Structures are given as C-alpha cells and as structure tokens.
NUZAKE-130005 format. One record per residue (C-alpha): x negated, y, z negated; residue in three letters; residue number from 1. Coordinates in steps of 0.1 Angstrom, whole numbers. Layout:
- X;Y;Z;ala;NUM
...
This chain:
- 68;114;296;met;1
- 45;114;268;ser;2
- 10;103;266;ala;3
- 17;75;245;glu;4
- 39;59;271;thr;5
- 10;39;286;pro;6
- -1;26;254;ala;7
- 32;16;245;ala;8
- 39;-2;280;ser;9
- 4;-19;273;ser;10
- 10;-32;236;leu;11
- 47;-43;247;phe;12
- 33;-58;276;his;13
- 9;-80;253;arg;14
- 31;-90;231;leu;15
- 56;-104;258;arg;16
- 21;-126;270;leu;17
- 11;-137;239;arg;18
- 46;-148;230;phe;19
- 53;-160;262;arg;20
- 16;-185;256;ala;21
- 31;-193;223;trp;22
- 66;-209;234;arg;23
- 51;-229;263;gly;24
- 31;-244;238;thr;25
- 63;-261;218;arg;26
- 100;-264;229;pro;27
- 111;-233;220;phe;28
- 148;-243;241;trp;29
- 156;-272;224;ala;30
- 150;-256;189;gly;31
- 169;-227;200;leu;32
- 202;-244;216;phe;33
- 197;-267;180;val;34
- 194;-238;157;leu;35
- 228;-222;178;leu;36
- 247;-257;173;ala;37
- 249;-248;135;gly;38
- 259;-214;134;ile;39
- 295;-225;143;pro;40
- 303;-257;134;ile;41
- 290;-242;97;met;42
- 305;-199;106;tyr;43
- 346;-215;113;phe;44
- 358;-236;85;pro;45
- 348;-204;65;tyr;46
- 363;-180;85;ala;47
- 397;-163;84;his;48
- 418;-147;114;leu;49
- 439;-125;113;thr;50
- 470;-116;132;leu;51
- 487;-82;123;gly;52
- 500;-95;92;gln;53
- 494;-133;94;leu;54
- 464;-143;82;thr;55
- 453;-182;93;ile;56
- 424;-199;75;arg;57
- 400;-227;97;met;58
- 391;-235;69;ser;59
- 394;-277;68;thr;60
- 393;-301;30;thr;61
- 358;-310;47;ala;62
- 342;-275;45;gly;63
- 312;-284;23;ala;64
- 305;-315;53;gly;65
- 306;-288;75;ser;66
- 283;-262;54;leu;67
- 253;-292;51;ile;68
- 259;-301;88;ile;69
- 255;-263;101;gly;70
- 223;-258;78;val;71
- 208;-288;86;leu;72
- 209;-280;123;leu;73
- 195;-248;112;val;74
- 169;-264;99;val;75
- 164;-289;125;leu;76
- 159;-257;154;gly;77
- 133;-242;133;ile;78
- 111;-269;127;ser;79
- 114;-276;165;leu;80
- 97;-248;170;trp;81
- 68;-251;142;phe;82
- 60;-289;136;gln;83
- 68;-296;177;lys;84
- 56;-334;167;his;85
- 83;-344;149;val;86
- 105;-336;184;arg;87
- 118;-371;187;thr;88
- 130;-373;152;phe;89
- 149;-341;151;ala;90
- 163;-344;185;gly;91
- 179;-375;177;thr;92
- 189;-362;145;ala;93
- 206;-330;157;ala;94
- 227;-351;184;ile;95
- 237;-376;154;leu;96
- 249;-346;138;leu;97
- 267;-329;164;gly;98
- 290;-361;168;leu;99
- 294;-365;133;val;100
- 306;-326;133;ser;101
- 331;-333;157;leu;102
- 359;-351;133;pro;103
- 345;-334;103;val;104
- 339;-295;113;ser;105
- 371;-287;138;asn;106
- 356;-308;165;phe;107
- 323;-294;162;gly;108
- 329;-259;159;gly;109
- 354;-260;186;phe;110
- 330;-283;212;val;111
- 310;-248;212;ile;112
- 281;-262;185;gly;113
- 291;-298;196;phe;114
- 275;-293;226;leu;115
- 248;-271;220;leu;116
- 238;-295;193;ala;117
- 236;-328;222;leu;118
- 217;-302;245;val;119
- 195;-295;227;gly;120
- 186;-325;211;gly;121
- 183;-341;249;ala;122
- 161;-316;254;leu;123
- 139;-326;219;ala;124
- 134;-358;230;ile;125
- 127;-352;264;ala;126
- 98;-324;261;trp;127
- 66;-334;262;ala;128
- 30;-311;259;pro;129
- 15;-304;290;gly;130
- -18;-304;303;glu;131
- -41;-273;309;pro;132
- -45;-266;346;glu;133
- -83;-271;356;pro;134
- -102;-236;361;asp;135
- -103;-229;394;thr;136
- -124;-204;417;arg;137
- -121;-198;452;tyr;138
- -94;-233;453;gly;139
- -124;-252;445;val;140
- -120;-272;408;pro;141
- -150;-263;384;ala;142
- -170;-290;381;gly;143
- -172;-299;415;ser;144
- -196;-304;442;gly;145
- -188;-269;456;gly;146
- -199;-251;427;thr;147
- -231;-267;418;glu;148
- -246;-270;450;ala;149
- -259;-236;457;ala;150
- -282;-239;429;pro;151
- -298;-272;452;ala;152
- -298;-255;481;ala;153
- -323;-223;462;glu;154
- -348;-249;454;ser;155
- -364;-263;483;pro;156
- -387;-292;482;glu;157
- -419;-288;470;ala;158
- -445;-293;501;pro;159
- -470;-325;499;ala;160
- -500;-297;490;ser;161
- -480;-293;456;ala;162
- -472;-327;443;glu;163
- -511;-337;447;thr;164
- -519;-321;413;gly;165
- -504;-350;399;asp;166
- -539;-372;396;gly;167
- -522;-392;426;ala;168
- -545;-402;455;asp;169
- -535;-382;486;pro;170
- -556;-409;511;ala;171
- -533;-434;494;ala;172
- -507;-425;516;glu;173
- -499;-427;552;pro;174
- -500;-396;576;gly;175
- -517;-379;547;val;176
- -550;-362;549;leu;177
- -577;-360;526;asp;178
- -590;-321;525;met;179
- -610;-322;495;ser;180
- -642;-334;518;lys;181
- -639;-307;546;ser;182
- -676;-299;539;asn;183
- -686;-333;547;glu;184
- -697;-339;580;pro;185
- -666;-362;600;tyr;186
- -680;-402;607;glu;187
- -652;-421;630;pro;188
- -648;-459;625;asn;189
- -665;-466;658;asp;190
- -681;-506;662;leu;191
- -699;-498;688;ser;192
- -725;-477;674;gly;193
- -753;-483;650;thr;194
- -746;-492;616;ser;195
- -769;-468;594;pro;196
- -775;-500;571;val;197
- -790;-523;588;asn;198
- -799;-505;622;gly;199
- -777;-527;643;ala;200
- -754;-527;670;asn;201
- -722;-532;655;gly;202
- -711;-558;688;arg;203
- -750;-576;685;arg;204
- -742;-581;647;ser;205
- -709;-595;653;ala;206
- -721;-618;679;gly;207
C-alpha cells in the first residue's frame, strides 16, 4: 500500500458524506426514477433490432411524440433534484406523461418507462422535507433544564449580610440583628425598671 491510500480513502469518505447530505434534502429517488423513465420511452421508437439478416424497426408514426415525452421526463427528473419546490407539479406531470406514453410510444417503452414514471411521480408527490434532529447530548435535548441547571447550582444565594449593602434596613426584617451598633451597650426593653426620661418606675407611671 502506498502512503496516498489513507488520503484517497478520506477524500472518498468526505465526498460520500456530502453526497448523502445533498441527497437527503431533496426527492432524489423520485427524480432518478422519472429521469430513467424517459430513456426507454424515447429510445425504443428509434432503435433497430437485428436478427441475423432481418432488421426490425420499432419506430411508430408518433416517433416525434415519443421523443418529446422522453425529453420532458428527463427534464422533470433533473428539476426534482435542483428545484424541489416544484415536486408536486413535476410528479403529477410525470404520471400524466407516463399514461400518455402507453398509446404513443410502444406501450410506454414496453411498460418499463411507464412504470418508472408512475413510481417516480408518486414518490415526488409524497416527498416532504424533513425536520432537523435536535442537538442532543447524553440523551438530554438541547435547551432543556438538564443543561441549564448546572450554572444555577454553581452560584449559591448570597448571604443575608451581603444583601444589606443596597440601602435596606436590616432592623426592618424580623429575626435579623443590627450589628452596626455592636459597640453601644445593650438596653433591654424592661418596663419594670426606671425610665431615664422621667426617673419613675414604669409600673407606677402606668398606674
């Protein structure tokens, strides 16, 4: 084996994948059948079959019609490859041309072209563009909660002390101690003691 064999194999693999992707975006088989249907329809009326010294001509009086039908089928087949939006029209026209070729062109190219035109036209009408597959990773579709849950888990909530810097009063919230006045003496709210304002006992002043 030469050193160029892996490169040639890789090039063939890339070309095959590109052709496969191109084929999947259009009614390829429908166009192929319709194109092949035109070949026997326009070939047999102009062909000559020789058996020994006997020459048999299969041409009919409508040889020009056979040629027109065959050329139209070939054009429709190519149109299905490169103009996929006309698939319904092209498929219907292929079926009609196949039916017309029965009395015009030797029973539709000895029924071969007729059957190919019917199958290709039916495939063209039934073909529909497929939807792209969603990007999946480990069985979880892209955009679901499985891929977005990780960033949320990595950013825990900030502590309550970090939220006090936005101007909110921590004393207004229940259960939160005001640590900004930690240096001042703590005075319990006891009505039984003497108030520093009037010097009287809280119970006596209330009575």
